[in-house]
VEXFIZA-449114 format. One line per field, with one value per residue (C-alpha): chain; x, y, z. Coordinates in Angstrom, 2 decimals, decimal comma. Layout:
N
chain c(A  ...) $
u c(X  ...) $
v c(Y  ...) $
w c(Z  ...) $
This chain:
334
chain c(A  A  A  A  A  A  A  A  A  A  A  A  A  A  A  A  A  A  A  A  A  A  A  A  A  A  A  A  A  A  A  A  A  A  A  A  A  A  A  A  A  A  A  A  A  A  A  A  A  A  A  A  A  A  A  A  A  A  A  A  A  A  A  A  A  A  A  A  A  A  A  A  A  A  A  A  A  A  A  A  A  A  A  A  A  A  A  A  A  A  A  A  A  A  A  A  A  A  A  A  A  A  A  A  A  A  A  A  A  A  A  A  A  A  A  A  A  A  A  A  A  A  A  A  A  A  A  A  A  A  A  A  A  A  A  A  A  A  A  A  A  A  A  A  A  A  A  A  A  A  A  A  A  A  A  A  A  A  A  A  A  A  A  A  A  A  A  A  A  A  A  A  A  A  A  A  A  A  A  A  A  A  A  A  A  A  A  A  A  A  A  A  A  A  A  A  A  A  A  A  A  A  A  A  A  A  A  A  A  A  A  A  A  A  A  A  A  A  A  A  A  A  A  A  A  A  A  A  A  A  A  A  A  A  A  A  A  A  A  A  A  A  A  A  A  A  A  A  A  A  A  A  A  A  A  A  A  A  A  A  A  A  A  A  A  A  A  A  A  A  A  A  A  A  A  A  A  A  A  A  A  A  A  A  A  A  A  A  A  A  A  A  A  A  A  A  A  A  A  A  A  A  A  A  A  A  A  A  A  A  A  A  A  A  A  A  A  A  A  A  A  A  A  A  A  A  A  A  A  A  A  A  A  A) $
u c(0,00  1,31  -0,08  -1,94  0,34  -2,12  -4,28  -1,60  -2,08  1,56  4,34  7,99  7,91  5,55  2,37  1,66  -1,76  -4,88  -5,28  -7,98  -11,10  -10,41  -12,40  -12,73  -13,68  -13,72  -10,53  -11,10  -9,52  -7,26  -6,05  -5,50  -3,27  -1,36  -0,86  0,55  2,89  4,06  4,71  6,67  8,70  9,67  10,83  12,80  14,54  15,63  16,62  18,83  20,53  19,02  17,14  18,24  16,72  13,32  14,29  13,36  10,01  8,21  4,75  2,14  -0,85  -4,22  -5,73  -8,64  -7,89  -5,30  -5,45  -4,54  -1,35  -0,02  3,15  4,90  4,28  7,27  9,02  8,73  11,66  11,29  11,27  8,21  6,06  2,88  0,06  -2,36  -0,12  0,35  -1,12  -3,35  -2,83  -4,01  -1,95  -2,88  -1,36  -4,56  -4,40  -7,31  -6,72  -4,23  -4,66  -1,97  -2,74  0,73  2,36  2,05  3,86  7,19  6,97  9,88  8,31  5,03  6,75  8,82  6,17  3,22  5,32  5,83  2,34  0,78  2,85  3,06  -0,32  1,41  3,49  2,15  5,11  7,86  10,93  13,60  16,80  19,87  22,38  26,13  26,71  23,80  24,83  28,43  27,45  25,03  28,04  30,07  30,04  30,04  26,90  26,11  28,47  27,60  30,50  28,74  25,58  23,74  24,50  23,55  20,01  19,86  22,16  20,51  17,54  18,56  17,16  19,15  17,83  20,08  20,04  17,96  18,09  15,72  12,64  10,10  9,11  6,13  7,33  10,15  7,63  7,45  11,22  11,30  8,68  10,34  13,78  12,39  10,56  9,76  12,70  12,39  15,09  16,51  19,66  19,07  22,35  24,16  21,16  20,29  18,40  14,82  13,09  9,55  7,57  4,23  3,98  5,55  7,68  8,96  9,96  11,89  13,71  14,62  16,02  17,93  19,51  20,36  21,90  23,99  25,15  26,27  28,13  30,02  30,88  32,50  34,44  35,61  36,72  38,56  40,77  42,68  43,02  41,97  38,32  37,16  33,97  31,59  30,70  27,66  25,76  26,37  25,25  22,10  21,31  21,74  19,50  16,74  17,12  17,07  14,63  11,54  12,71  15,81  16,55  14,99  14,06  16,24  13,61  13,84  10,54  10,37  8,33  6,76  6,15  4,43  7,00  6,72  5,15  7,75  7,49  6,39  9,69  11,64  10,98  8,68  10,57  7,30  6,23  9,02  9,00  11,11  11,31  9,00  11,86  13,63  14,29  15,58  19,00  20,90  18,62  19,58  17,45  19,07  17,61  18,49  18,25  21,05  23,20  22,79  25,71  23,24  21,99  25,49  25,87  28,99  31,87  32,07  34,52  37,83  38,28  40,59  37,79  39,34  36,92  37,99  38,58  35,40  34,23  34,42  37,22  36,32  39,93  41,71  44,46  48,01  49,44  52,56  55,76  56,85  60,16  62,87  64,72  64,34  62,53  63,61  61,04  59,80  61,84  65,10  65,92  65,39) $
v c(0,00  3,41  6,83  8,69  11,22  12,44  14,69  16,44  14,11  13,16  14,89  15,68  19,39  22,31  21,67  24,10  22,65  23,34  20,96  18,31  18,81  17,91  17,36  20,44  18,91  21,20  21,23  20,02  21,59  18,55  18,81  22,54  21,93  19,26  21,66  24,29  21,78  20,45  23,93  24,79  21,60  22,69  26,04  24,34  21,97  25,00  26,90  24,01  23,81  20,48  21,65  21,06  23,82  22,55  18,89  16,48  16,25  16,01  14,49  14,20  11,90  13,64  13,00  10,60  9,48  6,75  7,05  10,74  12,62  16,16  16,96  20,02  21,51  20,61  23,81  25,80  26,44  25,18  28,75  29,40  26,54  27,59  25,62  26,54  25,57  21,91  19,36  16,52  13,23  9,67  6,48  5,71  8,96  10,93  14,60  15,34  19,03  21,35  25,09  26,00  24,73  25,70  23,22  19,50  16,88  15,22  11,63  10,27  12,02  10,24  6,85  7,14  8,65  6,57  3,47  4,40  5,74  2,69  0,16  1,94  3,16  4,29  6,84  10,40  12,09  11,04  13,23  12,80  14,85  15,10  16,69  16,41  14,50  12,17  11,42  10,83  8,31  6,64  5,84  4,24  0,46  0,62  2,75  4,63  3,75  4,05  6,41  8,68  9,05  10,82  8,00  5,37  6,72  4,69  1,79  -1,31  0,76  1,88  0,46  0,40  0,52  -0,03  2,53  1,49  4,73  7,67  6,43  6,63  2,95  2,21  -1,39  -0,05  0,89  -2,67  -2,83  0,61  -0,44  -3,81  -2,26  0,33  -2,31  -1,06  1,38  5,12  6,04  4,60  5,35  5,26  3,93  6,41  8,68  10,30  10,00  9,22  9,60  8,95  9,94  9,50  13,28  15,90  17,09  13,58  13,09  16,36  15,43  12,01  13,58  16,26  13,61  11,40  14,33  15,27  11,65  11,62  14,90  13,74  10,43  12,19  14,46  11,46  9,48  12,50  12,66  9,60  8,18  4,68  4,57  3,75  1,76  1,18  -2,34  -3,71  -4,14  -0,48  0,71  -1,40  -0,05  3,53  2,76  1,48  4,51  7,14  5,73  6,98  10,17  12,35  11,45  8,56  8,68  6,82  4,06  3,50  5,14  7,62  10,72  12,86  16,17  18,93  21,51  24,89  27,65  29,53  33,26  34,23  36,03  32,77  31,73  34,33  37,50  39,22  39,15  41,49  45,26  45,70  48,47  48,01  48,21  45,20  42,37  38,86  38,21  34,98  34,15  37,42  40,50  43,51  46,95  50,01  52,19  50,25  50,33  54,09  56,22  58,78  56,35  55,72  57,71  59,87  58,28  59,05  61,68  60,63  60,75  63,76  65,75  65,96  64,79  61,96  62,44  62,67  59,59  61,48  63,95  66,76  67,98  66,73  64,22  65,04  62,41  60,81  61,63  58,84  57,23  57,99  54,76  52,31  49,13  45,73  43,85  40,44  38,76  40,31  42,22  45,70) $
w c(0,00  -0,96  -0,03  -2,74  -4,47  -7,08  -4,93  -2,93  0,02  0,54  -1,38  -0,84  -1,67  -1,87  -3,77  -6,58  -7,44  -5,38  -2,49  -2,60  -0,45  3,15  6,27  8,45  11,80  14,79  16,84  20,38  23,43  23,85  20,27  20,69  23,70  21,79  18,88  21,22  22,86  19,50  18,09  21,24  20,78  17,26  18,64  21,44  19,03  17,01  20,17  21,32  17,90  16,83  13,74  10,14  8,01  6,74  7,18  9,98  11,66  14,98  15,23  17,96  18,14  18,20  21,67  21,56  17,99  17,49  13,69  13,34  14,13  13,62  11,68  10,28  6,82  4,68  3,66  6,88  9,18  12,74  14,01  11,81  13,10  14,89  16,46  13,68  10,73  11,73  9,33  10,53  8,68  9,26  9,33  5,73  4,47  3,91  4,85  7,16  7,80  6,12  6,73  4,16  0,68  -0,62  1,79  2,28  4,34  3,75  2,49  4,61  7,57  6,95  6,57  9,76  12,00  10,82  11,49  15,13  15,79  14,19  16,14  19,52  20,80  24,01  22,08  21,94  20,23  17,80  17,27  14,57  14,12  11,90  14,29  13,58  16,82  16,20  12,63  13,73  16,40  13,99  11,77  14,59  14,77  18,58  18,65  21,85  24,71  28,45  29,08  31,59  33,60  30,78  28,36  30,95  30,77  27,54  28,45  27,04  25,92  22,44  19,23  15,98  12,43  9,43  6,65  3,63  1,68  1,95  3,80  1,00  0,92  3,14  3,53  5,72  8,38  9,68  10,15  11,80  14,33  14,96  15,55  17,94  19,93  23,42  23,55  24,03  21,52  18,34  16,36  12,62  11,27  8,98  9,31  12,64  15,93  16,89  20,27  21,46  24,52  26,23  26,04  23,84  26,75  27,45  23,81  23,86  27,08  25,68  22,53  24,43  26,69  23,71  21,86  24,89  25,24  21,60  22,03  25,12  23,47  20,53  22,90  24,92  21,88  20,47  23,57  22,35  25,87  27,02  28,05  31,57  31,03  33,96  34,99  33,11  36,39  37,29  33,86  34,10  37,57  36,39  33,41  35,66  37,92  35,18  32,66  34,52  36,25  36,37  40,01  41,96  45,62  48,16  48,35  44,60  43,65  40,80  41,62  38,95  40,72  38,84  37,72  39,43  37,33  35,35  34,69  31,24  30,72  30,95  27,35  25,82  24,81  23,90  27,56  28,58  28,24  25,13  22,52  19,60  17,14  18,59  16,17  16,58  15,06  15,62  18,58  20,34  20,66  19,00  19,46  17,36  20,47  22,12  18,98  18,48  19,75  21,06  23,69  25,11  28,35  28,79  30,69  34,43  35,71  37,19  40,99  40,62  39,10  35,65  32,98  30,74  27,07  25,02  23,18  19,90  19,28  16,90  16,54  13,39  13,95  12,74  10,47  11,87  9,91  7,66  8,36  5,81  6,57  3,68  4,55  3,34  1,33  2,22  -0,49  0,78  -2,42  -0,93) $
């Protein structure tokens, strides 16, 4: 079975033809919250440097509907993803709701994510990246090593899937699901990383931990020194301790306390009092008022009472007299 390509349902680039008629079911409150969480996850992946232009994809299952999931419009940057632009698609590849007719979904994204959502009903979110560290570890025969506590979070709990080319064959979905098994993360050999979660937040945390483990492994191997590997029993114990919560209780239980409310200024720049002319450049807010020389206050006076030299000197500068001594050239011929 292959998804229908003739009506703009599943394509690998922007659709130039009008989109086929689609269902316009009302969005429930649960789906609205999932859309917001998924859009925030796209922004966080970009903020943490794990995005790859318009490539890769993050999907979330529609609450209350095991057959539908949300995914990004192919062609938008991660920093452009919003809750309202996400496309709803079913496991068979049919687009259920697409608010932007000029965009469609990525075929490899459909193949990979429909495979996981179809085989794992407990999964609410699937996240796939192409980071340099993840691709480098995916090409290592040893795979992910339990070199530190962060990596031991996945000790014995990593699936591996061999590269079969660009994932455009729907028959590969069975092998993707089988290789993931019951694991939370999977390394796609010679390709990248994949993480799942029971919530969107859990999938992001799993991917962030896996990415950090890959980065530290590459740093460790680049040192060229013999490795100190933990005992298998210790790695397994750490895996059991960290797989459910960041830090277990002394009695071995894994609490899941509700996170304290964070101020709106923690992640949302628009919630702070900022000049209207501010603009985002390279993930840093730059304001013309700060860059303007007029806004720079004068330097403070010295303790002796004598003012310092002005920032701008209006007096012309005298050119220094040129030396009359001949200089030797670089080639030594004078």
